[in-house]
C-alpha positions as CSV (number, residue, x, y, z in Angstrom):
1,X,-72.2,-52.9,-3.2
2,X,-69.4,-50.4,-2.3
3,X,-66.9,-51.4,0.3
4,X,-67.3,-49.8,3.6
5,X,-64.4,-47.7,4.9
6,X,-63.6,-47.6,8.6
7,X,-63.0,-43.9,9.0
8,X,-62.2,-44.2,12.7
9,X,-59.3,-46.5,11.9
10,X,-57.9,-44.1,9.3
11,X,-58.3,-41.2,11.6
12,X,-56.3,-42.9,14.2
13,X,-53.5,-43.7,11.7
14,X,-53.4,-40.1,10.6
15,X,-53.2,-38.9,14.2
16,X,-50.4,-41.4,14.9
17,X,-48.4,-40.2,11.8
18,X,-48.9,-36.6,12.7
19,X,-47.8,-37.3,16.3
20,X,-44.7,-39.0,15.1
21,X,-43.9,-36.2,12.7
22,X,-44.3,-33.5,15.3
23,X,-42.3,-35.5,17.9
24,X,-39.5,-36.0,15.3
25,X,-39.5,-32.3,14.3
26,X,-39.2,-31.3,18.0
27,X,-36.3,-33.8,18.5
28,X,-34.6,-32.5,15.3
29,X,-35.0,-28.9,16.3
30,X,-33.5,-29.6,19.8
31,X,-30.3,-31.1,18.3
32,X,-27.4,-28.8,17.6
33,X,-27.2,-27.3,14.1
34,X,-25.2,-29.4,11.7
35,X,-23.4,-27.7,8.8
36,X,-21.8,-29.3,5.8
37,X,-19.1,-27.2,4.3
38,X,-17.0,-27.9,1.2
39,X,-14.4,-25.7,-0.3
40,X,-12.2,-25.9,-3.4
41,X,-9.3,-24.0,-4.7
42,X,-9.8,-23.2,-8.4
43,X,-6.6,-21.9,-9.9
44,X,-6.8,-20.2,-13.3
45,X,-3.8,-20.0,-15.6
46,X,-3.8,-17.7,-18.7
47,X,-1.4,-19.3,-21.2
48,X,-0.1,-18.0,-24.5
49,X,1.4,-20.5,-26.9
50,X,3.7,-19.3,-29.7
51,X,5.8,-21.1,-32.3
52,X,9.5,-20.3,-33.0
53,X,8.5,-17.3,-35.2
54,X,6.4,-15.8,-32.5
55,X,3.0,-16.6,-34.1
56,X,0.1,-17.6,-31.9
57,X,-0.6,-21.3,-32.0
58,X,-4.3,-22.1,-32.2
59,X,-6.3,-25.3,-32.3
60,X,-4.9,-27.0,-29.3
61,X,-7.1,-29.2,-27.1
62,X,-7.5,-29.8,-23.4
63,X,-5.8,-33.1,-23.7
64,X,-2.6,-31.5,-25.1
65,X,-1.8,-29.7,-21.9
66,X,-0.3,-31.1,-18.7
67,X,-0.4,-28.8,-15.6
68,X,1.8,-29.3,-12.5
69,X,1.7,-27.6,-9.2
70,X,4.9,-28.0,-7.2
71,X,5.7,-30.9,-9.6
72,X,2.4,-32.7,-8.8
73,X,0.1,-33.3,-11.8
74,X,-3.2,-31.5,-11.7
75,X,-6.3,-32.5,-13.8
76,X,-7.5,-29.7,-16.0
77,X,-11.1,-28.9,-15.3
78,X,-11.6,-25.6,-17.2
79,X,-10.4,-25.1,-20.8
80,X,-11.2,-22.1,-23.0
81,X,-9.5,-20.5,-26.0
82,X,-9.8,-16.7,-26.3
83,X,-9.3,-15.6,-29.9
84,X,-8.6,-11.9,-30.1
85,X,-8.7,-10.1,-33.4
86,X,-6.7,-7.0,-34.4
87,X,-9.2,-5.3,-36.7
88,X,-9.0,-1.5,-36.0
89,X,-12.5,0.0,-35.7
90,X,-13.5,3.0,-37.8
91,X,-13.8,6.4,-36.1
92,X,-16.7,6.6,-33.8
93,X,-19.8,8.3,-35.2
94,X,-22.3,7.7,-32.4
95,X,-21.9,11.2,-31.0
96,X,-22.6,12.8,-34.4
97,X,-25.6,10.5,-34.8
98,X,-27.0,11.5,-31.5
99,X,-26.7,15.2,-32.4
100,X,-28.8,14.5,-35.6
101,X,-31.4,12.7,-33.6
102,X,-30.3,9.3,-34.7
103,X,-29.6,6.8,-31.9
104,X,-26.2,5.0,-32.0
105,X,-26.3,1.2,-32.1
106,X,-26.4,-0.3,-28.6
107,X,-23.1,-1.6,-27.1
108,X,-22.6,-5.3,-26.7
109,X,-23.8,-6.4,-23.3
110,X,-21.8,-9.2,-21.7
111,X,-23.8,-12.4,-20.9
112,X,-24.6,-13.1,-17.3
113,X,-22.5,-16.0,-16.0
114,X,-21.8,-17.6,-12.7
115,X,-18.6,-16.7,-10.9
116,X,-15.5,-18.2,-12.4
117,X,-17.0,-18.7,-15.8
118,X,-15.7,-16.8,-18.9
119,X,-17.8,-13.7,-19.1
120,X,-16.2,-12.0,-22.1
121,X,-15.7,-14.5,-24.8
122,X,-13.0,-13.6,-27.4
123,X,-12.6,-10.1,-25.8
124,X,-9.5,-8.2,-24.8
125,X,-10.0,-6.7,-21.4
126,X,-8.2,-3.4,-20.7
127,X,-8.6,-1.0,-17.7
128,X,-7.6,2.7,-18.1
129,X,-6.7,3.7,-14.5
130,X,-6.2,7.5,-13.9
131,X,-4.3,8.4,-10.7
132,X,-5.8,11.9,-10.4
133,X,-4.2,12.5,-7.1
134,X,-0.6,12.2,-8.4
135,X,-0.8,14.2,-11.6
136,X,-0.6,17.9,-12.2
137,X,-3.3,19.5,-14.5
138,X,-1.0,19.5,-17.6
139,X,-0.2,15.8,-17.0
140,X,-3.9,15.0,-16.5
141,X,-4.6,16.6,-19.9
142,X,-1.8,14.7,-21.6
143,X,-3.2,11.4,-20.2
144,X,-6.7,12.3,-21.1
145,X,-5.7,13.1,-24.7
146,X,-3.8,9.8,-25.0
147,X,-6.8,7.8,-23.9
148,X,-9.1,9.7,-26.3
149,X,-6.7,9.1,-29.2
150,X,-6.7,5.4,-28.4
151,X,-10.4,5.1,-28.2
152,X,-11.1,7.1,-31.4
153,X,-8.3,5.8,-33.6
154,X,-6.7,2.6,-32.3
155,X,-9.4,0.6,-30.5
156,X,-9.9,-2.9,-32.0
157,X,-13.0,-5.0,-32.5
158,X,-12.0,-7.3,-29.7
159,X,-11.3,-4.6,-27.1
160,X,-13.5,-4.1,-24.0
161,X,-12.4,-1.1,-21.9
162,X,-13.1,-0.2,-18.3
163,X,-12.4,3.2,-16.7
164,X,-11.2,3.7,-13.1
165,X,-10.1,6.8,-11.3
166,X,-8.4,7.4,-7.9
167,X,-8.0,10.5,-5.9
168,X,-9.2,9.9,-2.3
169,X,-11.2,6.9,-3.4
170,X,-11.1,4.3,-6.1
171,X,-14.1,4.6,-8.4
172,X,-15.3,2.4,-11.3
173,X,-16.4,5.1,-13.7
174,X,-17.3,2.6,-16.5
175,X,-17.3,-1.2,-16.4
176,X,-16.0,-3.2,-19.4
177,X,-17.8,-2.0,-22.5
178,X,-17.1,-1.6,-26.2
179,X,-19.3,1.6,-26.4
180,X,-16.6,4.1,-27.4
181,X,-19.0,7.0,-27.3
182,X,-19.8,6.3,-23.6
183,X,-16.1,5.9,-22.8
184,X,-15.1,9.1,-24.6
185,X,-17.8,11.1,-22.8
186,X,-16.7,9.6,-19.4
187,X,-13.0,10.5,-20.1
188,X,-14.0,14.0,-21.2
189,X,-15.9,14.5,-18.0
190,X,-12.9,13.7,-15.8
191,X,-12.3,16.5,-13.2
192,X,-9.0,17.8,-14.7
193,X,-7.1,20.0,-12.3
194,X,-9.5,19.6,-9.4
195,X,-7.6,16.9,-7.6
196,X,-4.0,17.6,-8.5
197,X,-1.4,16.8,-5.9
198,X,-1.2,14.2,-3.2
199,X,-4.5,12.8,-1.9
200,X,-5.4,14.5,1.3
201,X,-3.8,17.8,0.3
202,X,-6.5,19.6,2.1
203,X,-7.2,18.0,5.5
204,X,-10.3,20.1,6.0
205,X,-12.0,18.9,2.9
206,X,-14.1,15.7,2.8
207,X,-15.7,13.7,0.1
208,X,-19.5,13.3,-0.1
209,X,-19.2,9.8,-1.5
210,X,-21.7,7.5,0.1
211,X,-20.4,4.2,1.4
212,X,-23.4,2.6,-0.5
213,X,-22.1,3.9,-3.9
214,X,-21.5,0.7,-5.9
215,X,-18.8,2.5,-8.0
216,X,-16.6,3.1,-5.0
217,X,-14.3,0.1,-4.8
218,X,-11.8,1.5,-2.3
219,X,-11.8,4.4,0.1
220,X,-8.4,5.8,1.2
221,X,-8.1,6.5,4.9
222,X,-7.7,10.3,5.1
223,X,-7.1,10.3,8.8
224,X,-3.7,11.2,10.2
225,X,-2.5,7.7,9.6
226,X,-2.4,8.0,5.8
227,X,-2.0,11.7,5.0
228,X,1.7,11.3,4.2
229,X,1.5,7.6,3.2
230,X,2.2,7.0,-0.5
231,X,1.1,3.4,0.0
232,X,-2.5,4.5,-0.5
233,X,-2.0,4.5,-4.2
234,X,-0.6,1.0,-4.1
235,X,-3.5,0.0,-1.9
236,X,-5.9,1.4,-4.5
237,X,-4.2,-0.7,-7.2
238,X,-4.5,-3.7,-5.0
239,X,-8.2,-3.1,-4.5
240,X,-8.6,-2.7,-8.3
241,X,-7.0,-6.0,-9.0
242,X,-9.0,-7.7,-6.3
243,X,-12.2,-6.4,-8.0
244,X,-11.0,-7.9,-11.3
245,X,-10.0,-11.2,-9.8
246,X,-13.5,-12.7,-10.2
247,X,-13.0,-12.9,-14.0
248,X,-10.7,-15.7,-15.2
249,X,-9.7,-13.8,-18.3
250,X,-6.4,-12.0,-18.7
251,X,-6.6,-8.3,-17.9
252,X,-4.3,-5.4,-18.7
253,X,-4.4,-2.4,-16.3
254,X,-3.0,0.8,-17.9
255,X,-1.9,3.0,-15.0
256,X,-1.5,6.8,-15.7
257,X,0.4,8.6,-13.0
258,X,3.3,10.9,-12.3
259,X,5.2,8.2,-10.5
260,X,4.8,6.7,-7.0
261,X,7.2,8.5,-4.7
262,X,9.1,7.0,-1.8
263,X,8.9,10.0,0.5
264,X,6.8,10.0,3.6
265,X,6.0,6.7,5.1
266,X,7.7,4.2,2.9
267,X,6.6,0.6,3.0
268,X,7.9,-1.8,0.4
269,X,5.7,-4.6,1.7
270,X,2.7,-2.9,0.2
271,X,4.4,-2.9,-3.2
272,X,5.0,-6.6,-3.0
273,X,1.5,-7.3,-1.8
274,X,0.0,-5.3,-4.8
275,X,2.1,-7.3,-7.2
276,X,1.2,-10.6,-5.7
277,X,-2.5,-9.7,-5.8
278,X,-2.2,-8.8,-9.5
279,X,-0.5,-12.1,-10.3
280,X,-3.2,-14.0,-8.5
281,X,-5.9,-12.1,-10.4
282,X,-4.2,-12.5,-13.8
283,X,-3.8,-8.7,-14.1
284,X,-0.8,-7.3,-15.9
285,X,0.3,-3.7,-15.2
286,X,1.3,-1.3,-18.0
287,X,2.5,1.8,-16.2
288,X,2.7,5.2,-17.9
289,X,4.6,8.2,-16.6
290,X,2.3,11.1,-17.6
291,X,5.1,13.6,-17.2
292,X,6.7,12.4,-20.5
293,X,10.2,13.4,-21.3
294,X,11.3,15.8,-18.7
295,X,14.2,18.2,-19.2
296,X,14.1,20.4,-16.1
297,X,16.3,23.4,-15.5
298,X,18.8,23.2,-12.6
299,X,16.8,25.7,-10.5
300,X,13.4,24.3,-11.5
301,X,10.8,25.5,-13.9
302,X,8.6,28.5,-13.7
303,X,6.1,26.7,-11.5
304,X,8.5,26.5,-8.5
305,X,10.4,29.0,-6.5
306,X,14.1,29.4,-7.0
307,X,16.3,27.3,-4.8
308,X,18.6,28.9,-2.3
309,X,22.1,27.9,-1.2
310,X,25.1,26.6,-3.0
311,X,23.4,23.4,-4.3
312,X,22.3,25.0,-7.5
313,X,25.9,25.9,-8.4
314,X,27.5,22.6,-7.3
315,X,24.9,20.5,-9.1
316,X,23.5,18.9,-5.9
317,X,20.1,20.4,-6.4
318,X,19.7,19.0,-9.9
319,X,21.2,15.6,-8.8
320,X,18.7,15.4,-6.0
321,X,15.9,16.3,-8.4
322,X,16.8,13.6,-10.8
323,X,17.2,11.0,-8.0
324,X,13.7,11.8,-6.9
325,X,12.3,11.3,-10.4
326,X,14.2,8.0,-10.8
327,X,12.8,6.8,-7.5
328,X,9.3,7.6,-8.6
329,X,9.8,5.8,-11.9
330,X,11.4,2.8,-10.1
331,X,8.1,1.9,-8.5
332,X,6.3,2.1,-11.9
333,X,8.9,-0.1,-13.4
334,X,8.6,-2.7,-10.6
335,X,4.8,-2.8,-11.0
336,X,5.1,-3.5,-14.7
337,X,8.1,-5.8,-14.8
338,X,7.0,-8.1,-11.9
339,X,3.5,-8.7,-13.4
340,X,4.7,-9.3,-17.0
341,X,3.9,-5.8,-18.4
342,X,5.9,-2.9,-19.5
343,X,6.6,0.6,-18.3
344,X,6.4,3.7,-20.5
345,X,8.9,6.2,-19.1
346,X,10.3,9.4,-20.6
347,X,8.0,9.3,-23.7
348,X,5.7,12.1,-24.8
349,X,3.4,9.9,-26.9
350,X,1.5,8.2,-24.1
351,X,-0.7,6.1,-26.4
352,X,2.3,3.9,-27.0
353,X,1.8,2.4,-23.5
354,X,-1.9,1.6,-24.3
355,X,-1.1,0.1,-27.7
356,X,1.7,-2.0,-26.2
357,X,-0.8,-3.5,-23.8
358,X,-3.2,-4.1,-26.7
359,X,-0.4,-5.8,-28.7
360,X,0.7,-8.0,-25.8
361,X,-2.8,-9.3,-25.1
362,X,-2.9,-11.7,-28.0
363,X,-5.0,-14.9,-28.3
364,X,-4.5,-17.2,-25.3
365,X,-5.8,-20.3,-23.5
366,X,-7.6,-20.3,-20.2
367,X,-6.7,-23.4,-18.1
368,X,-8.3,-24.0,-14.7
369,X,-7.7,-26.8,-12.2
370,X,-8.7,-27.5,-8.6
371,X,-5.5,-27.7,-6.5
372,X,-5.0,-31.0,-4.7
373,X,-3.0,-29.2,-2.0
374,X,-5.6,-28.1,0.5
375,X,-3.1,-26.6,3.0
376,X,-3.8,-23.0,3.6
377,X,-0.3,-22.1,4.7
378,X,0.4,-18.9,2.6
379,X,3.3,-20.5,0.8
380,X,4.2,-20.0,-2.8
381,X,2.9,-22.7,-5.2
382,X,4.9,-23.1,-8.4
383,X,2.9,-23.7,-11.6
384,X,4.4,-25.5,-14.6
385,X,2.5,-26.2,-17.9
386,X,3.9,-28.7,-20.5
387,X,2.9,-29.7,-24.0
388,X,4.2,-33.2,-24.3
389,X,3.3,-33.6,-28.0
390,X,4.9,-30.3,-29.1
391,X,7.8,-29.4,-26.7
392,X,9.3,-26.9,-29.2
393,X,6.5,-24.4,-28.6
394,X,7.0,-21.5,-26.3
395,X,4.6,-21.3,-23.3
396,X,4.0,-18.0,-21.5
397,X,2.1,-18.1,-18.2
398,X,2.5,-16.9,-14.6
399,X,5.0,-18.7,-12.4
400,X,2.7,-19.5,-9.5
401,X,0.6,-18.1,-6.7
402,X,0.5,-17.7,-3.0
403,X,-1.9,-19.9,-1.1
404,X,-4.4,-18.4,1.4
405,X,-3.9,-18.5,5.2
406,X,-6.5,-19.3,7.9
407,X,-6.1,-18.0,11.4
408,X,-9.2,-19.1,13.3
409,X,-8.0,-22.7,13.7
410,X,-4.5,-21.9,14.9
411,X,-3.2,-23.0,18.3
412,X,-0.5,-21.1,20.1
413,X,2.3,-23.1,18.4
414,X,0.7,-22.5,15.0
415,X,0.4,-18.7,15.7
416,X,4.1,-18.5,16.7
417,X,5.2,-20.4,13.6
418,X,3.0,-18.3,11.4
419,X,4.5,-15.1,12.8
420,X,8.1,-16.4,12.3
421,X,7.3,-17.6,8.8
422,X,5.7,-14.3,7.8
423,X,9.1,-12.7,8.0
424,X,10.4,-15.1,5.4
425,X,7.4,-15.4,3.0
426,X,7.5,-13.3,-0.1
427,X,3.8,-12.5,0.2
428,X,3.6,-9.8,2.9
429,X,0.2,-9.2,4.6
430,X,-1.2,-5.7,4.6
431,X,-4.7,-6.0,6.2
432,X,-3.4,-4.1,9.2
433,X,-1.8,-0.7,8.2
434,X,1.5,-0.2,9.8
435,X,3.7,2.9,9.9
436,X,7.2,3.0,11.3
437,X,9.7,5.8,12.2
438,X,13.4,5.0,12.6
439,X,15.8,7.5,14.2
440,X,19.4,7.4,15.2
441,X,21.5,8.9,18.1
442,X,25.2,8.5,18.6
443,X,26.3,6.8,21.8
444,X,30.0,6.8,21.0
445,X,32.1,6.9,17.8
446,X,31.4,3.3,16.9
447,X,27.9,2.7,18.2
448,X,24.5,4.3,17.7
449,X,21.2,3.8,19.4
450,X,18.4,3.4,16.8
451,X,14.9,3.8,18.3
452,X,12.0,2.4,16.4
453,X,8.4,3.5,16.8
454,X,5.5,1.7,15.1
455,X,1.9,2.9,14.9
456,X,-1.2,0.9,14.2
457,X,-4.7,2.4,13.8
458,X,-6.9,1.2,16.7
459,X,-10.0,1.1,14.6
460,X,-8.8,-2.0,12.8
461,X,-7.8,-3.9,16.0
462,X,-10.6,-6.2,17.1
463,X,-11.5,-6.3,20.8
464,X,-12.5,-9.3,22.9
465,X,-14.8,-9.0,25.9
466,X,-13.4,-10.5,29.2
467,X,-15.7,-9.8,32.1
468,X,-16.5,-6.1,32.4
469,X,-13.5,-5.0,30.3
470,X,-12.5,-5.3,26.7
471,X,-9.0,-6.4,25.7
472,X,-6.8,-6.5,22.7
473,X,-3.6,-8.5,22.1
474,X,-1.0,-7.8,19.5
475,X,2.2,-9.6,18.5
476,X,5.2,-7.8,17.1
477,X,8.3,-9.3,15.5
478,X,11.1,-7.7,13.5
479,X,14.5,-8.2,12.1
480,X,17.3,-5.8,11.1
481,X,19.9,-7.1,8.6
482,X,22.9,-5.3,7.3
483,X,23.9,-5.0,3.6
484,X,25.3,-8.5,3.6
485,X,22.2,-10.1,5.0
486,X,23.6,-10.7,8.4
487,X,21.2,-10.4,11.3
488,X,22.1,-7.2,13.2
489,X,19.1,-7.0,15.6
490,X,15.8,-8.7,16.4
491,X,12.7,-8.0,18.5
492,X,9.8,-10.2,19.5
493,X,7.1,-9.0,21.8
494,X,3.4,-9.4,22.8
495,X,1.4,-6.4,24.0
496,X,-1.9,-6.8,25.9
497,X,-4.3,-3.8,26.2
498,X,-7.1,-3.7,28.7
499,X,-9.8,-1.1,28.2
500,X,-12.5,0.2,30.5
501,X,-15.9,1.2,29.2
502,X,-14.8,4.8,29.0
503,X,-11.6,4.2,27.1
504,X,-13.2,1.6,24.8
505,X,-15.6,4.2,23.5
506,X,-12.6,6.3,22.3
507,X,-10.7,3.3,21.1
508,X,-11.6,3.7,17.4
509,X,-10.3,7.3,17.3
510,X,-6.9,6.5,18.6
511,X,-3.7,4.8,17.3
512,X,-1.7,2.3,19.2
513,X,2.0,3.0,19.3
514,X,4.8,0.5,20.1
515,X,8.5,1.3,20.4
516,X,11.8,-0.5,20.8
517,X,15.4,0.1,19.9
518,X,18.6,-1.4,18.5
519,X,22.3,-0.8,19.0
520,X,23.9,-0.6,15.6
521,X,27.1,0.4,14.0
522,X,27.2,2.9,11.1
523,X,26.0,1.3,7.8
524,X,23.1,0.5,5.5
525,X,20.4,-1.8,6.9
526,X,17.0,-3.2,6.0
527,X,14.3,-3.8,8.5
528,X,11.3,-6.1,8.2
529,X,8.7,-5.6,10.9
530,X,5.4,-7.3,11.4
531,X,2.4,-6.8,13.6
532,X,-0.6,-9.1,14.2
533,X,-3.7,-8.6,16.2
534,X,-4.7,-11.9,17.8
535,X,-8.5,-11.7,17.7
536,X,-9.1,-12.0,13.9
537,X,-5.5,-12.6,12.9
538,X,-5.1,-9.5,10.7
539,X,-1.4,-8.8,10.0
540,X,0.6,-5.8,8.7
541,X,4.1,-5.9,7.3
542,X,6.5,-3.0,7.0
543,X,9.8,-3.2,5.2
544,X,12.2,-0.5,4.3
545,X,15.9,0.4,3.9
546,X,17.5,2.9,6.3
547,X,21.0,4.2,6.9
548,X,22.9,4.9,10.1
549,X,25.4,7.6,8.9
550,X,28.9,7.7,10.2
551,X,28.9,11.2,11.7
552,X,32.6,11.0,12.3
553,X,33.2,11.5,8.6
554,X,31.0,14.6,8.4
555,X,33.4,17.5,7.9
556,X,31.4,20.3,6.2
557,X,28.1,20.5,8.1
558,X,26.9,20.2,11.7
559,X,27.0,16.6,13.1
560,X,23.4,16.0,14.1
561,X,21.1,13.2,15.2
562,X,17.7,12.6,13.8
563,X,15.1,15.3,14.6
564,X,12.2,13.9,16.5
565,X,8.8,15.6,16.1
566,X,6.2,14.8,18.7
567,X,2.9,15.9,20.2
568,X,3.0,13.7,23.3
569,X,5.0,13.1,26.5
570,X,4.0,10.3,28.7
571,X,5.2,8.5,31.8
572,X,7.0,5.3,31.3
573,X,4.5,3.5,33.6
574,X,1.6,4.5,31.3
575,X,3.1,3.3,28.0
576,X,0.9,0.9,26.1
577,X,3.6,-1.0,24.2
578,X,7.3,-1.3,24.6
579,X,9.8,-4.1,24.0
580,X,10.2,-6.2,27.0
581,X,13.9,-6.8,26.3
582,X,14.7,-3.1,26.3
583,X,15.5,-2.6,30.0
584,X,19.2,-2.3,29.2
585,X,18.4,0.3,26.5
586,X,16.4,2.6,28.9
587,X,19.6,4.0,30.3
588,X,20.8,5.2,27.0
589,X,17.4,6.1,25.4
590,X,17.7,9.8,24.5
591,X,13.9,10.3,24.4
592,X,13.5,9.4,28.1
593,X,14.1,12.1,30.7
594,X,13.1,11.9,34.3
595,X,10.7,9.0,33.8
596,X,9.0,10.8,30.9
597,X,9.2,9.5,27.3
598,X,8.9,11.6,24.2
599,X,6.6,9.7,21.8
600,X,7.5,10.4,18.1
601,X,4.7,11.5,15.9
602,X,5.2,9.1,13.0
603,X,2.4,10.5,10.9
604,X,3.3,14.2,11.5
605,X,-0.3,15.1,12.1
606,X,-1.2,17.5,15.0
607,X,-4.2,19.3,16.4
608,X,-4.5,22.8,17.6
609,X,-5.0,21.8,21.2
610,X,-1.6,20.1,21.3
611,X,2.0,21.2,21.7
612,X,4.8,20.5,19.2
613,X,7.8,18.9,20.9
614,X,11.1,18.8,19.1
615,X,14.3,17.0,20.2
616,X,17.7,16.5,18.6
617,X,21.4,16.3,19.5
618,X,24.5,18.0,18.0
619,X,27.8,16.1,18.3
620,X,31.3,17.3,18.6
621,X,30.7,21.1,18.1
622,X,33.8,23.2,18.2
623,X,34.6,24.7,21.5
624,X,36.0,28.1,22.4
625,X,39.8,27.9,23.0
626,X,39.7,29.5,26.4
627,X,36.6,28.1,28.1
628,X,36.6,24.9,26.1
629,X,32.8,25.1,25.9
630,X,30.6,25.0,22.8
631,X,28.2,27.6,21.6
632,X,25.4,26.2,19.5
633,X,22.2,28.1,18.7
634,X,18.9,26.8,17.2
635,X,15.5,28.1,16.4
636,X,12.3,26.6,15.0
637,X,10.5,28.0,11.9
638,X,7.1,27.0,10.4
639,X,6.4,27.8,6.8
640,X,3.0,27.6,5.1
641,X,3.6,27.7,1.4
642,X,6.2,30.4,0.8
643,X,5.3,32.5,3.9
644,X,6.7,32.1,7.3
645,X,3.9,31.4,9.8
646,X,6.0,31.1,13.0
647,X,9.6,31.4,14.3
648,X,10.7,30.7,17.8
649,X,13.3,32.7,19.8
650,X,16.8,31.3,19.3
651,X,18.0,28.9,22.0
652,X,21.7,28.9,22.7
653,X,23.4,26.0,24.5
654,X,27.0,26.4,25.8
655,X,27.6,23.1,27.6
656,X,27.8,19.4,26.9
657,X,25.1,17.1,28.2
658,X,26.2,15.0,31.2
659,X,24.8,11.7,29.9
660,X,25.7,12.2,26.3
661,X,29.2,11.8,24.9
662,X,30.3,15.2,23.5
663,X,26.8,16.0,22.6
664,X,24.6,19.2,22.9
665,X,20.9,18.5,23.3
666,X,18.0,20.7,22.3
667,X,14.4,20.5,23.3
668,X,11.6,22.8,22.0
669,X,7.9,23.1,23.0
670,X,5.6,25.2,20.8
671,X,1.8,25.6,21.4
672,X,-0.1,25.2,18.2
673,X,-3.3,27.0,19.3
674,X,-2.3,30.2,17.5
675,X,-1.7,28.6,14.0
676,X,-4.3,28.1,11.3
677,X,-5.1,24.5,10.2
678,X,-3.3,23.4,7.1
679,X,0.0,22.0,5.8
680,X,3.3,23.3,7.1
681,X,7.0,22.8,6.6
682,X,8.9,22.6,9.9
683,X,12.6,23.7,9.7
684,X,15.2,23.7,12.4
685,X,17.9,26.4,12.1
686,X,21.0,25.1,13.7
687,X,24.3,27.1,13.9
688,X,27.6,26.1,15.4
689,X,28.8,29.6,16.2
690,X,32.3,28.6,17.0
691,X,32.8,26.3,14.1
692,X,30.7,28.4,11.8
693,X,28.7,25.5,10.5
694,X,25.0,25.3,9.7
695,X,22.2,22.8,9.3
696,X,18.6,23.2,8.3
697,X,16.7,19.8,8.6
698,X,13.1,19.9,7.5
699,X,9.9,17.9,7.9
700,X,6.3,18.2,6.7
701,X,3.5,18.7,9.2
702,X,-0.3,18.8,9.0
703,X,-2.3,20.8,11.6
704,X,-6.0,19.8,12.0
705,X,-8.6,21.8,13.8
């Protein structure tokens, strides 16, 4: 007889369990969401071990190494040995096979791995980076031929090569591969001659690159903020190293360019940020000057017009030309030397730079550890590796890294401390682009007023909603030090911007400008200036060297102040940002007249519906013996290429300014509606008619529709 089951009883139990489950689910859903977060800081060290004869030492084990961070022992969690061979491959035949209808053998595909794991086992990773925006067509051809020669004759069995290009955007043309035929075809397809010159040469042109294109790693800002900014090349290099940072292997980036100039908006902080990012990503720069060995004629080669004036006879023209080349190569040398690579300068065989990178990337060990220092303070962490059992061996590895910084958890004291420490840290922040213009005006024979204007693109400044308005808050801090390192001036200010619905809609198309000033004696100075927006904590650093000349020692030419080029005059009451401690400076500020301030155009970019304002001062012009009055004439010329597009009527001033000490002031206003969009060179023609002295200061200008 089968046992009888009480179904009603079981049903009641099921209903009870279901009721408890539903009630528990409702109570759980009503509770606030709980998140469990864990983070770790994996630090990867690429280590080369050599004996006294320079030979690579193999066969070492994980237990042989001791790793220290700031003199604190760190347990090694990741250990790998990369054994790189130096067997030169035979000439490629894949192209010939494909022409005969025979398929070339497929290239080795890297295994799929999780982030942080070794993806390319026993492979030498090299990136050929072509800066197409800086090279002329002949230099592009020379760099192209060097790369083709390396791939066809000098590539080794361990080599994996990637190809990147930069003009107005950074593109990954080919990822790491050992398929030489594919690489050769990609290099042969480079647009030689189509992108020569500084990126943004044609302000009316635009790229059709889609933001969804996976090969575009970095898009340079072609707005007014970056047209003259040479930092865009360094920003592209920083983006390239950031892309490579996901791989723990050691990487060599071979950079073909014609130098990185220091004209335009110069910011040495971007150079330091690029180098720090490369060190963090285990990337070594090998920079190659594609111009090769240059022996230029004093007056220039056939590609440039002959120079005018006496400089070609005195040697000044040639000296200035060589100084310009040296400055451009200086940046290439710094990129290579500070990351452990080498720079190939003044050498016609460009393949030497690639083979040097190939030679230096010998077999090495990969060590990884999880740092026990969880503080995200942005400070430098020193790394030291030791072989206790064999101390006679030579160890080569990076010296350390900079820790990350978090902003969201900062209180007001933390924010102030971070701002002050950022001026001292060797790892400048460049999330917020920052451009600065520094001018000088003589107050007396021993003192100069040095106005500083800083510009930040508003599109990168986060807004916060407060009631019906949106607000933004920015902090500014800066220090000026003389050649001995003594503090000569400082500024600290906070600017709050309140936007209505109408002005907030136009916010992303504008730039926020901040100005202050310093009283300095003649000399050489270095300024370090930092801006931070206080919504997301993005920071920008600007550092440069500038000189306040002693105009009293000027004997041959006209004694002049800086020439200020502007497109805007505004009332002092409507200024967005100005130093709060500058009230004493307003009385001597040369750019303020009758309550109106002339705002310098830092980026030198204008539109046709604007006016061009020019202001400068001439000091101690010779006076006529009888009337004891000066006679100084000036005119403004605009050149487009080699042709003159505009010239103003001469303005003659025959009296000293009342508020300026032995100074003659000039102000120009030129409507730009009658000029065609494009690039111009502005030139002031200044003549001291009594003293028979001349000056022709120039500046570049871009006119947009």
